[in-house]
N, C-alpha and C positions, 0 to 999 in steps of 0.2 A: 618735403622738410629740410632735406640734405641741402638742396639748392639755398633755401632760406638761410641755413646755418653758415654756408659758405660765404654767402653774400653778408650776412651780419658780421662774420668776422672780418671779412675784408673792409667793410666799414669802419668798425672798430679798430682795426689796424691803421688805418688811415688817421682818425682821431688820437689814438695813442701817440703816433709818431709827430704830431704836430703839439700835441700836449708836451712831450719828453723834449723836443728842441725849443719851445718856448721855455720850459723850465731851465734849458741849459741858458739861454739868454736873460731870464729875468728871474732865477731862482723860485722859491715858494713865497714870492711878495703877497700873492692871494690870501695868505695865512691871516692877513690883517682884515680880511673882508668879515663882515658878520653874516649870518644867513639870509638877512633882510636884502644887504648888498649883491649877495650872489644873485637871490631871486630877481632884484631889478635889472642885473646885468642880462640875465635869461629873457625877463620881459622886454628889454630894448632889443634883443636879437630878433625875439618872435614878431614884435610889433613892426619891425623893419620888414620882414619877410611877408606879414600881412599886406602892409602899405604896397609892396613892390605886387603882390599878387593882385590887389584891388586895382592899382593904377595901371599896371601893364607895363610901367617903364621905372628905373632907376636912374639916379643921377651920381651916385657913388659907385666906382667900379667893384667892389668887393661883392663875388657874386653870392647868390643865395645859398649854395652848398656850403661855403665858409661859415654862414650863420648857423646852419645846422650842425656843423661840426662843433663851433663853439657852444651851443646849447648841450650837447653830449659833454664837452668838457667841462663846462661849468656846473653842470649837474654833477659830475663824478666830484668837482671841488667841494660842491655842496654836501654829499655824502662824507667826504673825508673829512670837512669840517664839523658835521656832525658826530662822526665817531671820535675827533680829537679835540671836541669842546673843553677837555680839561688840561689838555697838553699845551703850554705856552711857548713851545717853540716856534720860532717865525722860521727858521730855515730847517728843512727836511732834507735828509740825503737822498740823491736821484734814486738810488736803487729802493729805497722806502717809497717813494713816490710811484715808482715803477710798479712795485708790488700792489700798492693801495688802488693805483688805477685798474689793473688787473683783477682785483678782489670785487672791484664794484661793477667793473663792466661784465664780470662774468655772473654776477648777482642778477643785472638786468638781462642778460642772455637766458639765464634760466627762468626767469619769470616770462619772459618773451614764449620760450619754448612751451612752457605750461599753458599760457594762454593760447597761443597757436593750437596747442592740441585741442582745447574746448572749442575756440572760436572759428578753427578751419581757417587760418589765414586768412581772415574777413579783409584786413587792412590791405591787401593787394587790391581789392575792388574799391578802394576808398580814394579819394582826391586827395592830393598834396595839401590843399587848402583845408580839407576837414583837418588833417594830422596837424596844422598850423593852430587851428582853432581850440582844438583838444590841447594842445599845449598852453595856450594863453588862459584856457580855463584851468589846469593844472596849477599855472602861476597865481591867479587869483586865489585859488585853495589855499595856496601856500601862505599867500598873503593874510589870508583870513585867519589861518592856523597859528601864524607869527603874532597877529593881533590878539589872539586868544593865549598868547603867552605858551604855545607848544600844545596847549590841551585840546584835545577832541572828545567827544562824546562817544560816537559810533563809527566815525571816519576813520580812515587810513592816516598815518603822520605824513610828515613832510618828506621822510626818506622815500616813501612809496610814491610820492609823486615826481620827486626827483629820477626814480627808476622808470616810471611810465615816461618821463621826458626823453631820456636816454633812448628809450625805445622807439618813441614817435620820431625822434629825430633820426634814428637809423633807418625806419622804414622810408622816410622822405628821402635819404640818401640813396637807398636802394633804388627806390621808384625813379629819381632822378638820373640813375646810371644806366636803367633799362630804356 
């Protein structure tokens, strides 16, 4: 588990570095996005990964690794937007953005550690394509919850699906680096 924790932290550090550099370039322009738009951005990235996996080729030079990083970062944006839904500020200070990134990435890591305890790191024996499919399923779940105006009867909410997509993407990043 120490290996996984170290690899997880390394992947999150990479995602955070890109997140904060883009924050420096663009500010928090993403604050304009509704949850449904964030979900669609993640869908575009996951669908591109799946298309590349299925076709075995790509025509755009952006590598698959950058798409997984984007899924982590958009999922964290989704969690921030859910938490700040009643906050109408368009621009957030960089230090606040960094703290929020840390908060939600740590929540995802804690969830991963708990699930790894119970499942015995089963993800290590999975194919990356299965992780992609699981993310697409989570996206469709979020879309259904959004269509239901955020209401669920028995299921986890949108935030739980964002956390899972962070973890699936980090697992893919780890597997790609091995």
